[in-house]
N, C-alpha and C positions, 0 to 999 in steps of 0.2 A: 248645469251640476248643484248634488245633494247633499248639504252642510251637513256633517254627524256631529250633535256637538256631544262636546266629553266632561263629564263630571269634573269640577277643579281639583287641581291638587290640595290634598287637605295643607291646610299652615296652620302653624303655629304660634300662637300667640299667649300675652298675662292670659291668666283664669280674670272672671271677673265672678262680681257673688252669684248675676243672673244666670253666670252657667252655673249654678250649685245642683238646680234640680235636676240636667242631664247628666253631668258627675256624677250624682249617689244612682242615677237610672242606671249608667255604666256597670259602679261596684257595686250593689247590690244584684245586677245578672253574672254580675263574673265570678266575685267570691263567698262563700258562705257563710265568714265572719266578715263583714263586710265595715267600714269607718262610718264614720254620719256623717249631715247635713252640719249638725255642728261642728266636729273634731274637719271636716273641711273649711271651715267658715273663719276656726281659731285657726290654722294654716293662714290664710287671708290676712287677715288681722295682725298677726305674727310679723308679717310679709317676709315671709318666708318664701323662695323660689316657685309662686303655679304658673302651671302653665299649659296648655287645651293646644288638645288639634283636634282640627276643623272643622267643615268642609259647604258649602254654603249658607247650607239646611238644619246641620246639626253640629250639636260632641260627637267623634268619633273614640277620645282618649286625652291622656291626664296623666302631668305627670309632677309631684311633688320636692322639695328639695331645700336643702336647709345650711350653710354653712359659720362655721366656727370655729375662732381659734386655726385657722388652717386648714382646717375638715371640714368636707361635704358630706352630707348620708338623705341616701335616695330614700325618701319615706315610702314614697308611693307612683307605683307606675302602674296604670292597667290599658286597652285597646279595650273594645266595647267588644263581646266574641265572635260576633257576624263579621266583626274588620278584623281578627288577627291573622299570622301568616301574608301579612301584606308589607311587611315591611316599616308598619305602626312607632312599634312597639322598639324597636331600632334610633330612627328620628323624631322619639322622645326623651328616650336615655340619651343621646349623645346631643339634643340639647344642655338636657342637665346637666351632661359633662359640660360644655364649651362652659356653661358657666359657673357650673365650681372653680373652673379657669381665673374667668373672669373674675371670681372674689378671691386671686388667689390659692385657694385651695391645694396644700399640698398632693391630700388623697382624697378619694373618695369611698364611703363607705355604703351596704347597705347587709341590708338580713333576706333572706328569699327560704320558702320551703321546700323542704329535699322531695317531697311530690310532685314541684315545680322543675319536671323536667325541661321546657321550653323554655322557660323563661334563664336557669342555668347555663341551659348552651348560648343563650342570647350572649349572656352576664359576661362569658367565657371569651365569645369572641371579640367583644367590646375590653378584654385584658382586665376582666377581675379575675381574682385566683380564692381559693377558699383558703379563711386565713382564721375559722373558728366555727365555735356551736354556741347556741344556745338553748342547752337541753329545753325542751317544754313550754316555748316560748309562746310561740300560736296554738288558739282553739285548735281544736283539730272531733269529729265525733265521737271517737275511740278516749276522749281526756285531752291531750296536749300531743304537740308535733316540737321538732327540734325549729331552729333554724339554722340555718349555716348562713354564717357571717359570711361575708367578699367583702372587698380591696382591690381598690388599682393605684397607684403613685399618676398623680397628675401632670406628666412634664409639657412643658410648653409646648402651645402645638406647633406645630408643621408648618 
């Protein structure tokens, strides 16, 4: 009999300072206007909920959430481009939603570029709805791009 070894299912765990080089590498690969190492470090220092999705070898995705005054804000969620389309973004977002509930947030907010149709579709599937726009929010090649503001109520987990 031949044993076929599968790569372990990626695990969600809190982000650590020693993850930042890998996190920033994913950020650089995925975004034209990425967050910096210092921004991620500051999020950790501020004790935001920073999580990574990692397999046995490397970080493949991450998410950053802040909660205050009964509101959660998803600040950044990203999956390495080679790992996208496999459900990892959904797992990260679900973890952030669960954390927001744990913090007793009543609703969660996020901003997304209108050009990021894949993310918008995921957020809709997870119960987020467009509640507004922030004009000229993101840097873009041709100046600025609006942000779609999305929100969802955080009813108690069933």
